N, C-alpha and C positions, 0 to 999 in steps of 0.2 A: 504494499500499500504506500502510495506517495505521501510525503510528509504533509502536504497541504490537505489531502483527503483525510488523513489521520487527525489533523487539526480540526477540521469541520466535524468529524465524528465525535471528538471529545467535547466540542462546544455544544453540539446538539444534545449529547447525553447529559451534560451539566444543565442545560436549559430544561430538559425533560423532567428534572427533579427540582425545578424552580430555583436554581442557583441565581444569585444576584450579582449584578455588575460584572458580567463575564467579559473579559478582555483578553486579547492575544497579542503578545509581543513577538515581532519577527526578529529572531536572534541570529539569522544568517549573516555571517561575517563578523559577528560580535562574540559568538560562543563556539567553541570546538565540540561541545557535547550535546547540543540540541539546535534544531531549526526554529522551534517555537516554544514559548512559555504560554500556558493558559493560566489565568488567575481569576478566581471567582470566590464567592463566599456563601455560606448558609447562616441562618439565624439561630440554629440550635445544634447541639452535638448530633442529634439524630439526623438532622437534615444534612450536615456535613458528611456523615457516614453514608447516607443514601446517595448523595451526589457521587462520592468516590466509588461506591459499589456499582452504580449505574455505568460509570465510565469503565470500570474494570470489566463488567459483563459485556458491554458493547465491544470493547477491545477484543475479548476472547471470542465473541461471536464472529468477528471479522478477521480472525487469525493473527491478531497482534499480541505479542507476548508483553506482559508487564515485567519489566526488568527489575523494578524495585517498587515497593509500596511501604511508605513510612507514616507513622502517626495515626493510623486508623483507629486504634482503641482510645486514644486520648481525644481525638476529634477536635483538636484545636488548629492544627495545620497538617493536612494530609497531602503527601507528595506522591504522585504516581509518575514513574519514569517509563515512558513508552518508547524510548529511543529518541526518535527525531522530535517528539513532543513531550514536554514535561509539564504536568498539571499540578497546580498548587490550589488546593481547596481549603480555604480558611474558615474558621469561625469568625463572625463579623468583627469582634473586638480584636482578635489577633491580626486580622488583615491590616487594620489601620496602624497597629503597633509596628509591624514589620515593613509595611509600605514598600513592597517589591517594585511597584510601578515607579517609584522615585529612584530606587537603587539602580534599576535598569532603564532610566529615563532617556538614554540615548538610543534605545531600541524603538524602531517605528511600530505603530499599532497596525495590526492586521484586522481587516473587517471580517467578522464572523457572523454578521447578522443573517446572511443567507442561510446559514445552518439552522436557524430557528424556524424556518418555514418549510423545511423538508419533512 
């Protein structure tokens, strides 16, 4: 699966579980370990876990291996490494604290809105 297709798959999976403020950073040329970062948040531990679980299930259904999954039990910051796409699912309070968008502020935003209509 191409990295952009994987990006759209993860954005749709997050949206299906009502993730909020879904954004994608194009990391090509800025990072040696991923083409895209997806950042989103949920408003409760259960929602954070549901978002991460949906992304994991959609990846498996499409033949994509999860290389690493971190933080699922604590549900404050779940990281899913899908190779070309790394997904950060935050609890709302944690997202503002870590502010990855600012940390990677030189990365251009990738428009993933079309994934929400699929």
